[in-house]
PyMOL Python script that loads the backbone (N, CA, C, O; Angstrom):
from pymol import cmd

cmd.read_pdbstr("""\
ATOM      1  N   UNK A   1      93.623  62.312 103.568  1.00  0.00           N
ATOM      2  CA  UNK A   1      93.462  63.725 102.982  1.00  0.00           C
ATOM      3  C   UNK A   1      92.221  64.289 103.606  1.00  0.00           C
ATOM      4  O   UNK A   1      91.138  63.859 103.208  1.00  0.00           O
ATOM      5  N   UNK A   2      92.263  65.215 104.551  1.00  0.00           N
ATOM      6  CA  UNK A   2      91.614  66.286 105.196  1.00  0.00           C
ATOM      7  C   UNK A   2      91.063  67.079 104.054  1.00  0.00           C
ATOM      8  O   UNK A   2      91.661  67.209 102.985  1.00  0.00           O
ATOM      9  N   UNK A   3      89.481  67.790 104.424  1.00  0.00           N
ATOM     10  CA  UNK A   3      88.749  68.375 103.221  1.00  0.00           C
ATOM     11  C   UNK A   3      89.055  69.462 104.596  1.00  0.00           C
ATOM     12  O   UNK A   3      89.338  69.188 105.762  1.00  0.00           O
ATOM     13  N   UNK A   4      88.859  70.828 103.885  1.00  0.00           N
ATOM     14  CA  UNK A   4      88.341  72.122 104.323  1.00  0.00           C
ATOM     15  C   UNK A   4      87.842  72.467 103.844  1.00  0.00           C
ATOM     16  O   UNK A   4      88.291  72.869 102.770  1.00  0.00           O
ATOM     17  N   UNK A   5      86.652  72.629 104.101  1.00  0.00           N
ATOM     18  CA  UNK A   5      85.373  73.733 103.169  1.00  0.00           C
ATOM     19  C   UNK A   5      86.009  74.566 103.390  1.00  0.00           C
ATOM     20  O   UNK A   5      86.995  74.794 104.092  1.00  0.00           O
ATOM     21  N   UNK A   6      84.996  75.388 102.314  1.00  0.00           N
ATOM     22  CA  UNK A   6      85.300  76.632 101.579  1.00  0.00           C
ATOM     23  C   UNK A   6      84.403  77.805 102.776  1.00  0.00           C
ATOM     24  O   UNK A   6      84.601  79.009 102.617  1.00  0.00           O
ATOM     25  N   UNK A   7      83.578  77.394 103.769  1.00  0.00           N
ATOM     26  CA  UNK A   7      83.380  78.281 104.508  1.00  0.00           C
ATOM     27  C   UNK A   7      84.621  78.032 105.928  1.00  0.00           C
ATOM     28  O   UNK A   7      84.733  78.850 106.842  1.00  0.00           O
ATOM     29  N   UNK A   8      85.104  77.276 105.866  1.00  0.00           N
ATOM     30  CA  UNK A   8      85.357  77.295 107.189  1.00  0.00           C
ATOM     31  C   UNK A   8      86.837  77.760 106.952  1.00  0.00           C
ATOM     32  O   UNK A   8      87.636  78.179 107.790  1.00  0.00           O
ATOM     33  N   UNK A   9      86.978  77.610 105.812  1.00  0.00           N
ATOM     34  CA  UNK A   9      88.680  78.517 105.416  1.00  0.00           C
ATOM     35  C   UNK A   9      87.863  80.728 105.422  1.00  0.00           C
ATOM     36  O   UNK A   9      88.540  81.755 105.358  1.00  0.00           O
ATOM     37  N   UNK A  10      87.244  80.677 105.462  1.00  0.00           N
ATOM     38  CA  UNK A  10      86.362  82.238 105.074  1.00  0.00           C
ATOM     39  C   UNK A  10      86.706  82.315 106.626  1.00  0.00           C
ATOM     40  O   UNK A  10      87.638  83.073 106.893  1.00  0.00           O
ATOM     41  N   UNK A  11      86.103  81.651 107.698  1.00  0.00           N
ATOM     42  CA  UNK A  11      85.641  81.600 108.726  1.00  0.00           C
ATOM     43  C   UNK A  11      87.124  82.013 109.398  1.00  0.00           C
ATOM     44  O   UNK A  11      87.189  83.071 110.025  1.00  0.00           O
ATOM     45  N   UNK A  12      88.273  81.195 109.266  1.00  0.00           N
ATOM     46  CA  UNK A  12      89.535  81.286 109.061  1.00  0.00           C
ATOM     47  C   UNK A  12      90.110  82.947 109.144  1.00  0.00           C
ATOM     48  O   UNK A  12      90.570  83.574 110.098  1.00  0.00           O
ATOM     49  N   UNK A  13      89.893  83.303 107.870  1.00  0.00           N
ATOM     50  CA  UNK A  13      90.161  84.840 107.362  1.00  0.00           C
ATOM     51  C   UNK A  13      89.734  85.618 108.069  1.00  0.00           C
ATOM     52  O   UNK A  13      90.392  86.472 108.663  1.00  0.00           O
ATOM     53  N   UNK A  14      88.282  85.414 108.136  1.00  0.00           N
ATOM     54  CA  UNK A  14      87.466  86.371 108.937  1.00  0.00           C
ATOM     55  C   UNK A  14      87.745  86.731 110.424  1.00  0.00           C
ATOM     56  O   UNK A  14      87.804  87.868 110.891  1.00  0.00           O
ATOM     57  N   UNK A  15      87.911  85.499 111.110  1.00  0.00           N
ATOM     58  CA  UNK A  15      88.811  85.821 112.361  1.00  0.00           C
ATOM     59  C   UNK A  15      90.151  86.629 112.265  1.00  0.00           C
ATOM     60  O   UNK A  15      90.375  87.543 113.059  1.00  0.00           O
ATOM     61  N   UNK A  16      90.953  86.314 111.376  1.00  0.00           N
ATOM     62  CA  UNK A  16      91.733  87.120 110.954  1.00  0.00           C
ATOM     63  C   UNK A  16      92.174  89.148 110.515  1.00  0.00           C
ATOM     64  O   UNK A  16      93.061  89.992 110.647  1.00  0.00           O
ATOM     65  N   UNK A  17      90.868  88.956 109.991  1.00  0.00           N
ATOM     66  CA  UNK A  17      90.645  90.155 109.335  1.00  0.00           C
ATOM     67  C   UNK A  17      89.932  90.919 110.425  1.00  0.00           C
ATOM     68  O   UNK A  17      90.111  92.136 110.390  1.00  0.00           O
ATOM     69  N   UNK A  18      89.243  90.500 111.283  1.00  0.00           N
ATOM     70  CA  UNK A  18      88.769  90.983 112.277  1.00  0.00           C
ATOM     71  C   UNK A  18      89.754  91.964 113.263  1.00  0.00           C
ATOM     72  O   UNK A  18      90.004  93.169 113.310  1.00  0.00           O
ATOM     73  N   UNK A  19      90.239  90.551 114.152  1.00  0.00           N
ATOM     74  CA  UNK A  19      91.369  90.886 114.830  1.00  0.00           C
ATOM     75  C   UNK A  19      92.542  92.403 114.246  1.00  0.00           C
ATOM     76  O   UNK A  19      92.875  93.255 115.069  1.00  0.00           O
ATOM     77  N   UNK A  20      92.844  92.450 113.285  1.00  0.00           N
ATOM     78  CA  UNK A  20      93.781  93.346 112.429  1.00  0.00           C
ATOM     79  C   UNK A  20      93.032  94.426 112.351  1.00  0.00           C
ATOM     80  O   UNK A  20      93.657  95.486 112.360  1.00  0.00           O
ATOM     81  N   UNK A  21      91.287  94.514 112.237  1.00  0.00           N
ATOM     82  CA  UNK A  21      90.725  95.603 112.104  1.00  0.00           C
ATOM     83  C   UNK A  21      90.500  96.506 113.552  1.00  0.00           C
ATOM     84  O   UNK A  21      90.617  97.690 113.869  1.00  0.00           O
ATOM     85  N   UNK A  22      90.094  95.192 114.258  1.00  0.00           N
ATOM     86  CA  UNK A  22      89.994  95.534 115.961  1.00  0.00           C
ATOM     87  C   UNK A  22      91.218  96.141 116.301  1.00  0.00           C
ATOM     88  O   UNK A  22      91.056  97.002 117.165  1.00  0.00           O
ATOM     89  N   UNK A  23      92.815  95.952 115.798  1.00  0.00           N
ATOM     90  CA  UNK A  23      94.299  96.148 116.825  1.00  0.00           C
ATOM     91  C   UNK A  23      94.071  97.601 115.799  1.00  0.00           C
ATOM     92  O   UNK A  23      93.855  98.640 116.423  1.00  0.00           O
ATOM     93  N   UNK A  24      94.096  97.653 114.897  1.00  0.00           N
ATOM     94  CA  UNK A  24      93.982  98.536 114.234  1.00  0.00           C
ATOM     95  C   UNK A  24      93.471 100.350 114.879  1.00  0.00           C
ATOM     96  O   UNK A  24      94.016 101.368 115.304  1.00  0.00           O
ATOM     97  N   UNK A  25      91.962  99.770 114.545  1.00  0.00           N
ATOM     98  CA  UNK A  25      91.050 100.951 115.661  1.00  0.00           C
ATOM     99  C   UNK A  25      91.233 101.003 116.966  1.00  0.00           C
ATOM    100  O   UNK A  25      90.734 101.861 117.694  1.00  0.00           O
ATOM    101  N   UNK A  26      92.132  99.869 117.416  1.00  0.00           N
ATOM    102  CA  UNK A  26      92.752 100.414 119.147  1.00  0.00           C
ATOM    103  C   UNK A  26      93.485 101.336 119.169  1.00  0.00           C
ATOM    104  O   UNK A  26      93.335 102.322 119.891  1.00  0.00           O
ATOM    105  N   UNK A  27      94.854 101.061 117.974  1.00  0.00           N
ATOM    106  CA  UNK A  27      95.475 102.160 118.122  1.00  0.00           C
ATOM    107  C   UNK A  27      94.655 103.803 117.263  1.00  0.00           C
ATOM    108  O   UNK A  27      95.418 104.749 117.067  1.00  0.00           O
ATOM    109  N   UNK A  28      93.892 103.874 117.049  1.00  0.00           N
ATOM    110  CA  UNK A  28      93.297 105.120 116.083  1.00  0.00           C
ATOM    111  C   UNK A  28      94.027 105.653 115.087  1.00  0.00           C
ATOM    112  O   UNK A  28      94.317 106.849 115.038  1.00  0.00           O
ATOM    113  N   UNK A  29      94.551 104.328 113.767  1.00  0.00           N
ATOM    114  CA  UNK A  29      95.046 104.676 113.007  1.00  0.00           C
ATOM    115  C   UNK A  29      93.460 104.279 111.839  1.00  0.00           C
ATOM    116  O   UNK A  29      92.445 103.646 112.126  1.00  0.00           O
ATOM    117  N   UNK A  30      93.861 104.978 110.500  1.00  0.00           N
ATOM    118  CA  UNK A  30      92.826 104.819 109.620  1.00  0.00           C
ATOM    119  C   UNK A  30      94.331 103.634 108.598  1.00  0.00           C
ATOM    120  O   UNK A  30      95.549 103.544 108.752  1.00  0.00           O
ATOM    121  N   UNK A  31      93.320 102.957 107.624  1.00  0.00           N
ATOM    122  CA  UNK A  31      93.874 102.473 106.738  1.00  0.00           C
ATOM    123  C   UNK A  31      94.900 102.817 106.096  1.00  0.00           C
ATOM    124  O   UNK A  31      95.565 101.843 105.742  1.00  0.00           O
ATOM    125  N   UNK A  32      95.321 103.828 105.786  1.00  0.00           N
ATOM    126  CA  UNK A  32      95.990 105.133 105.558  1.00  0.00           C
ATOM    127  C   UNK A  32      97.507 104.878 106.436  1.00  0.00           C
ATOM    128  O   UNK A  32      98.591 104.537 105.962  1.00  0.00           O
ATOM    129  N   UNK A  33      97.198 105.134 107.681  1.00  0.00           N
ATOM    130  CA  UNK A  33      98.499 105.516 108.166  1.00  0.00           C
ATOM    131  C   UNK A  33      99.246 103.887 108.543  1.00  0.00           C
ATOM    132  O   UNK A  33     100.416 103.524 108.660  1.00  0.00           O
ATOM    133  N   UNK A  34      98.203 103.329 108.629  1.00  0.00           N
ATOM    134  CA  UNK A  34      98.737 101.524 108.725  1.00  0.00           C
ATOM    135  C   UNK A  34      99.193 101.174 107.469  1.00  0.00           C
ATOM    136  O   UNK A  34      99.767 100.087 107.542  1.00  0.00           O
ATOM    137  N   UNK A  35      99.188 101.608 106.389  1.00  0.00           N
ATOM    138  CA  UNK A  35      99.425 101.215 105.316  1.00  0.00           C
ATOM    139  C   UNK A  35     101.025 101.646 104.748  1.00  0.00           C
ATOM    140  O   UNK A  35     101.792 100.991 104.042  1.00  0.00           O
ATOM    141  N   UNK A  36     101.213 103.244 105.459  1.00  0.00           N
ATOM    142  CA  UNK A  36     102.017 104.046 105.289  1.00  0.00           C
ATOM    143  C   UNK A  36     103.122 103.281 106.090  1.00  0.00           C
ATOM    144  O   UNK A  36     104.083 102.863 105.444  1.00  0.00           O
ATOM    145  N   UNK A  37     103.080 103.086 107.289  1.00  0.00           N
ATOM    146  CA  UNK A  37     103.493 102.671 108.688  1.00  0.00           C
ATOM    147  C   UNK A  37     104.164 101.169 107.955  1.00  0.00           C
ATOM    148  O   UNK A  37     105.160 100.884 108.619  1.00  0.00           O
ATOM    149  N   UNK A  38     104.003 100.374 107.088  1.00  0.00           N
ATOM    150  CA  UNK A  38     103.833  98.969 106.184  1.00  0.00           C
ATOM    151  C   UNK A  38     105.030  99.319 104.941  1.00  0.00           C
ATOM    152  O   UNK A  38     105.826  98.520 104.448  1.00  0.00           O
ATOM    153  N   UNK A  39     104.850 100.888 104.605  1.00  0.00           N
ATOM    154  CA  UNK A  39     105.981 101.095 103.764  1.00  0.00           C
ATOM    155  C   UNK A  39     104.920 100.880 102.051  1.00  0.00           C
ATOM    156  O   UNK A  39     105.478 100.658 100.977  1.00  0.00           O
ATOM    157  N   UNK A  40     103.106 101.040 102.236  1.00  0.00           N
ATOM    158  CA  UNK A  40     102.633 101.116 101.530  1.00  0.00           C
ATOM    159  C   UNK A  40     102.354 102.556 100.684  1.00  0.00           C
ATOM    160  O   UNK A  40     102.490 103.684 101.158  1.00  0.00           O
ATOM    161  N   UNK A  41     101.911 102.209  99.256  1.00  0.00           N
ATOM    162  CA  UNK A  41     101.522 103.647  98.962  1.00  0.00           C
ATOM    163  C   UNK A  41     100.111 103.946  99.006  1.00  0.00           C
ATOM    164  O   UNK A  41      99.890 105.037  98.482  1.00  0.00           O
ATOM    165  N   UNK A  42      99.101 103.384  99.431  1.00  0.00           N
ATOM    166  CA  UNK A  42      98.250 103.270  99.068  1.00  0.00           C
ATOM    167  C   UNK A  42      97.337 102.402 100.511  1.00  0.00           C
ATOM    168  O   UNK A  42      98.088 102.131 101.448  1.00  0.00           O
ATOM    169  N   UNK A  43      96.278 102.111 100.644  1.00  0.00           N
ATOM    170  CA  UNK A  43      95.589 101.593 101.521  1.00  0.00           C
ATOM    171  C   UNK A  43      94.589 100.755 100.860  1.00  0.00           C
ATOM    172  O   UNK A  43      93.471 100.704 101.375  1.00  0.00           O
ATOM    173  N   UNK A  44      94.869  99.976  99.613  1.00  0.00           N
ATOM    174  CA  UNK A  44      94.095  99.535  98.937  1.00  0.00           C
ATOM    175  C   UNK A  44      95.038  98.005 100.071  1.00  0.00           C
ATOM    176  O   UNK A  44      94.649  98.046 101.238  1.00  0.00           O
ATOM    177  N   UNK A  45      95.811  97.162  99.867  1.00  0.00           N
ATOM    178  CA  UNK A  45      95.837  96.529 100.724  1.00  0.00           C
ATOM    179  C   UNK A  45      95.378  95.616 102.433  1.00  0.00           C
ATOM    180  O   UNK A  45      95.117  94.486 102.845  1.00  0.00           O
ATOM    181  N   UNK A  46      95.517  96.999 102.923  1.00  0.00           N
ATOM    182  CA  UNK A  46      94.590  97.086 104.230  1.00  0.00           C
ATOM    183  C   UNK A  46      93.169  96.810 103.990  1.00  0.00           C
ATOM    184  O   UNK A  46      92.549  95.948 104.614  1.00  0.00           O
ATOM    185  N   UNK A  47      92.523  97.762 102.824  1.00  0.00           N
ATOM    186  CA  UNK A  47      91.292  97.156 102.713  1.00  0.00           C
ATOM    187  C   UNK A  47      91.219  96.093 102.132  1.00  0.00           C
ATOM    188  O   UNK A  47      89.997  95.954 102.164  1.00  0.00           O
ATOM    189  N   UNK A  48      91.563  95.290 101.658  1.00  0.00           N
ATOM    190  CA  UNK A  48      91.551  94.008 101.389  1.00  0.00           C
ATOM    191  C   UNK A  48      92.059  92.990 102.612  1.00  0.00           C
ATOM    192  O   UNK A  48      91.471  91.921 102.780  1.00  0.00           O
ATOM    193  N   UNK A  49      92.763  93.234 103.141  1.00  0.00           N
ATOM    194  CA  UNK A  49      93.588  92.351 104.365  1.00  0.00           C
ATOM    195  C   UNK A  49      92.133  92.170 105.116  1.00  0.00           C
ATOM    196  O   UNK A  49      91.481  91.143 105.306  1.00  0.00           O
ATOM    197  N   UNK A  50      91.805  93.807 105.543  1.00  0.00           N
ATOM    198  CA  UNK A  50      90.328  93.934 106.154  1.00  0.00           C
ATOM    199  C   UNK A  50      89.090  92.792 105.402  1.00  0.00           C
ATOM    200  O   UNK A  50      88.478  91.900 105.988  1.00  0.00           O
ATOM    201  N   UNK A  51      89.033  93.028 104.521  1.00  0.00           N
ATOM    202  CA  UNK A  51      87.814  91.783 104.257  1.00  0.00           C
ATOM    203  C   UNK A  51      88.220  90.841 103.124  1.00  0.00           C
ATOM    204  O   UNK A  51      88.641  90.879 101.968  1.00  0.00           O
ATOM    205  N   UNK A  52      87.762  89.722 104.356  1.00  0.00           N
ATOM    206  CA  UNK A  52      87.876  88.314 103.959  1.00  0.00           C
ATOM    207  C   UNK A  52      86.751  87.971 102.247  1.00  0.00           C
ATOM    208  O   UNK A  52      86.834  87.113 101.368  1.00  0.00           O
ATOM    209  N   UNK A  53      86.135  88.739 102.399  1.00  0.00           N
ATOM    210  CA  UNK A  53      85.387  88.249 101.196  1.00  0.00           C
ATOM    211  C   UNK A  53      85.578  89.210  99.975  1.00  0.00           C
ATOM    212  O   UNK A  53      84.646  89.711  99.346  1.00  0.00           O
ATOM    213  N   UNK A  54      87.187  89.440  99.672  1.00  0.00           N
ATOM    214  CA  UNK A  54      87.249  89.858  98.437  1.00  0.00           C
ATOM    215  C   UNK A  54      88.229  88.629  98.077  1.00  0.00           C
ATOM    216  O   UNK A  54      88.795  87.872  98.865  1.00  0.00           O
ATOM    217  N   UNK A  55      88.273  88.641  96.671  1.00  0.00           N
ATOM    218  CA  UNK A  55      88.918  87.378  95.993  1.00  0.00           C
ATOM    219  C   UNK A  55      90.472  87.801  96.031  1.00  0.00           C
ATOM    220  O   UNK A  55      91.161  86.787  95.927  1.00  0.00           O
ATOM    221  N   UNK A  56      91.301  89.056  96.154  1.00  0.00           N
ATOM    222  CA  UNK A  56      92.503  89.320  96.284  1.00  0.00           C
ATOM    223  C   UNK A  56      92.746  89.311  97.939  1.00  0.00           C
ATOM    224  O   UNK A  56      93.598  90.040  98.447  1.00  0.00           O
ATOM    225  N   UNK A  57      92.219  88.743  98.432  1.00  0.00           N
ATOM    226  CA  UNK A  57      91.997  88.548 100.180  1.00  0.00           C
ATOM    227  C   UNK A  57      93.452  87.810 100.906  1.00  0.00           C
ATOM    228  O   UNK A  57      93.487  87.167 101.954  1.00  0.00           O
ATOM    229  N   UNK A  58      94.616  88.141  99.967  1.00  0.00           N
ATOM    230  CA  UNK A  58      95.902  87.372 100.499  1.00  0.00           C
ATOM    231  C   UNK A  58      97.081  88.330 101.526  1.00  0.00           C
ATOM    232  O   UNK A  58      97.255  89.537 101.358  1.00  0.00           O
ATOM    233  N   UNK A  59      97.712  87.609 102.444  1.00  0.00           N
ATOM    234  CA  UNK A  59      98.745  88.425 102.764  1.00  0.00           C
ATOM    235  C   UNK A  59      99.888  87.011 103.310  1.00  0.00           C
ATOM    236  O   UNK A  59      99.916  85.810 103.041  1.00  0.00           O
ATOM    237  N   UNK A  60     100.335  87.492 103.774  1.00  0.00           N
ATOM    238  CA  UNK A  60     101.658  86.195 103.635  1.00  0.00           C
ATOM    239  C   UNK A  60     102.233  86.728 105.473  1.00  0.00           C
ATOM    240  O   UNK A  60     102.265  87.819 106.041  1.00  0.00           O
ATOM    241  N   UNK A  61     102.647  85.174 105.939  1.00  0.00           N
ATOM    242  CA  UNK A  61     103.791  85.588 107.107  1.00  0.00           C
ATOM    243  C   UNK A  61     104.496  86.949 107.616  1.00  0.00           C
ATOM    244  O   UNK A  61     104.558  87.370 108.771  1.00  0.00           O
ATOM    245  N   UNK A  62     105.131  87.654 106.147  1.00  0.00           N
ATOM    246  CA  UNK A  62     105.665  88.127 106.874  1.00  0.00           C
ATOM    247  C   UNK A  62     105.027  89.596 106.911  1.00  0.00           C
ATOM    248  O   UNK A  62     105.591  90.433 107.615  1.00  0.00           O
ATOM    249  N   UNK A  63     103.505  90.070 105.955  1.00  0.00           N
ATOM    250  CA  UNK A  63     102.915  90.806 106.531  1.00  0.00           C
ATOM    251  C   UNK A  63     101.898  90.533 107.969  1.00  0.00           C
ATOM    252  O   UNK A  63     101.162  91.182 108.713  1.00  0.00           O
ATOM    253  N   UNK A  64     102.220  89.633 107.859  1.00  0.00           N
ATOM    254  CA  UNK A  64     101.558  89.074 109.963  1.00  0.00           C
ATOM    255  C   UNK A  64     102.670  89.708 110.655  1.00  0.00           C
ATOM    256  O   UNK A  64     102.444  90.498 111.571  1.00  0.00           O
ATOM    257  N   UNK A  65     103.658  89.469 110.349  1.00  0.00           N
ATOM    258  CA  UNK A  65     105.216  89.732 111.375  1.00  0.00           C
ATOM    259  C   UNK A  65     104.876  91.349 111.398  1.00  0.00           C
ATOM    260  O   UNK A  65     105.002  91.979 112.449  1.00  0.00           O
ATOM    261  N   UNK A  66     104.410  92.022 110.104  1.00  0.00           N
ATOM    262  CA  UNK A  66     105.757  93.242 110.542  1.00  0.00           C
ATOM    263  C   UNK A  66     104.043  94.508 110.956  1.00  0.00           C
ATOM    264  O   UNK A  66     104.119  95.715 111.184  1.00  0.00           O
ATOM    265  N   UNK A  67     102.607  93.581 110.917  1.00  0.00           N
ATOM    266  CA  UNK A  67     101.649  94.089 111.386  1.00  0.00           C
ATOM    267  C   UNK A  67     102.078  93.855 113.003  1.00  0.00           C
ATOM    268  O   UNK A  67     102.283  94.885 113.646  1.00  0.00           O
ATOM    269  N   UNK A  68     102.191  92.855 113.539  1.00  0.00           N
ATOM    270  CA  UNK A  68     102.284  93.161 115.244  1.00  0.00           C
ATOM    271  C   UNK A  68     103.864  93.451 115.225  1.00  0.00           C
ATOM    272  O   UNK A  68     104.464  92.756 116.045  1.00  0.00           O
ATOM    273  N   UNK A  69     104.376  94.000 114.751  1.00  0.00           N
ATOM    274  CA  UNK A  69     105.606  95.013 115.062  1.00  0.00           C
ATOM    275  C   UNK A  69     104.445  96.069 114.946  1.00  0.00           C
ATOM    276  O   UNK A  69     103.768  96.313 115.944  1.00  0.00           O
ATOM    277  N   UNK A  70     104.260  96.547 114.037  1.00  0.00           N
ATOM    278  CA  UNK A  70     103.227  97.669 113.948  1.00  0.00           C
ATOM    279  C   UNK A  70     102.030  97.953 115.319  1.00  0.00           C
ATOM    280  O   UNK A  70     102.107  98.926 116.070  1.00  0.00           O
ATOM    281  N   UNK A  71     101.353  97.269 115.378  1.00  0.00           N
ATOM    282  CA  UNK A  71     100.914  96.881 116.605  1.00  0.00           C
ATOM    283  C   UNK A  71     100.834  96.638 117.764  1.00  0.00           C
ATOM    284  O   UNK A  71      99.877  96.610 118.538  1.00  0.00           O
ATOM    285  N   UNK A  72     102.760  96.304 117.973  1.00  0.00           N
ATOM    286  CA  UNK A  72     103.125  95.739 119.208  1.00  0.00           C
ATOM    287  C   UNK A  72     102.249  94.385 120.173  1.00  0.00           C
ATOM    288  O   UNK A  72     101.906  94.383 121.355  1.00  0.00           O
ATOM    289  N   UNK A  73     102.109  93.444 119.227  1.00  0.00           N
ATOM    290  CA  UNK A  73     101.907  92.719 119.988  1.00  0.00           C
ATOM    291  C   UNK A  73     102.586  91.758 119.222  1.00  0.00           C
ATOM    292  O   UNK A  73     103.345  91.995 118.282  1.00  0.00           O
ATOM    293  N   UNK A  74     102.118  90.117 119.896  1.00  0.00           N
ATOM    294  CA  UNK A  74     102.563  88.988 119.305  1.00  0.00           C
ATOM    295  C   UNK A  74     101.284  88.201 118.306  1.00  0.00           C
ATOM    296  O   UNK A  74     100.087  87.922 118.363  1.00  0.00           O
ATOM    297  N   UNK A  75     102.428  88.084 117.420  1.00  0.00           N
ATOM    298  CA  UNK A  75     101.522  87.329 116.344  1.00  0.00           C
ATOM    299  C   UNK A  75     100.438  86.299 116.868  1.00  0.00           C
ATOM    300  O   UNK A  75      99.342  86.177 116.321  1.00  0.00           O
ATOM    301  N   UNK A  76     100.687  85.841 117.562  1.00  0.00           N
ATOM    302  CA  UNK A  76      99.284  84.853 117.729  1.00  0.00           C
ATOM    303  C   UNK A  76      98.316  85.348 117.389  1.00  0.00           C
ATOM    304  O   UNK A  76      97.577  84.846 116.542  1.00  0.00           O
ATOM    305  N   UNK A  77      97.961  87.151 118.347  1.00  0.00           N
ATOM    306  CA  UNK A  77      97.024  88.004 118.573  1.00  0.00           C
ATOM    307  C   UNK A  77      96.012  87.914 117.515  1.00  0.00           C
ATOM    308  O   UNK A  77      94.857  87.514 117.654  1.00  0.00           O
ATOM    309  N   UNK A  78      96.807  88.504 115.997  1.00  0.00           N
ATOM    310  CA  UNK A  78      95.165  87.393 114.911  1.00  0.00           C
ATOM    311  C   UNK A  78      94.927  87.071 115.154  1.00  0.00           C
ATOM    312  O   UNK A  78      93.871  87.469 115.644  1.00  0.00           O
ATOM    313  N   UNK A  79      95.347  85.510 115.411  1.00  0.00           N
ATOM    314  CA  UNK A  79      94.980  83.894 115.139  1.00  0.00           C
ATOM    315  C   UNK A  79      93.760  83.503 116.634  1.00  0.00           C
ATOM    316  O   UNK A  79      93.327  82.353 116.562  1.00  0.00           O
ATOM    317  N   UNK A  80      93.332  84.168 117.639  1.00  0.00           N
ATOM    318  CA  UNK A  80      92.330  84.545 118.383  1.00  0.00           C
ATOM    319  C   UNK A  80      90.828  84.562 118.119  1.00  0.00           C
ATOM    320  O   UNK A  80      90.054  84.968 118.985  1.00  0.00           O
TER     321      UNK A  80
END
""", "prot")
cmd.dss("prot")
cmd.show_as("cartoon", "prot")
cmd.util.cbc("prot")
cmd.orient("prot")
C-alpha cells in the first residue's frame, strides 16, 4: 500500500487551486462572477477552492468539469 504524505496532497491541491485562480484571472472574472456562472449564490465556494489551506477545501470532478466549461479549457489544464 502506498503512503501519501499530507505535504504531497497539499502540493497537489495547491497546483489545482493555483491553476483555477489563474484561469479565472485570465478571464478577468471575480470570484463572485465565477460563482454566478456556476449557479452559486456567493463566492465562498470559489474562495475555498482557490485556497487549499482551508480545511473545507473540497471539490468534486463535477466541479472541475463545470469549471472547465466556464473557462473553455480541457479538464486536464487543472492538473498541469
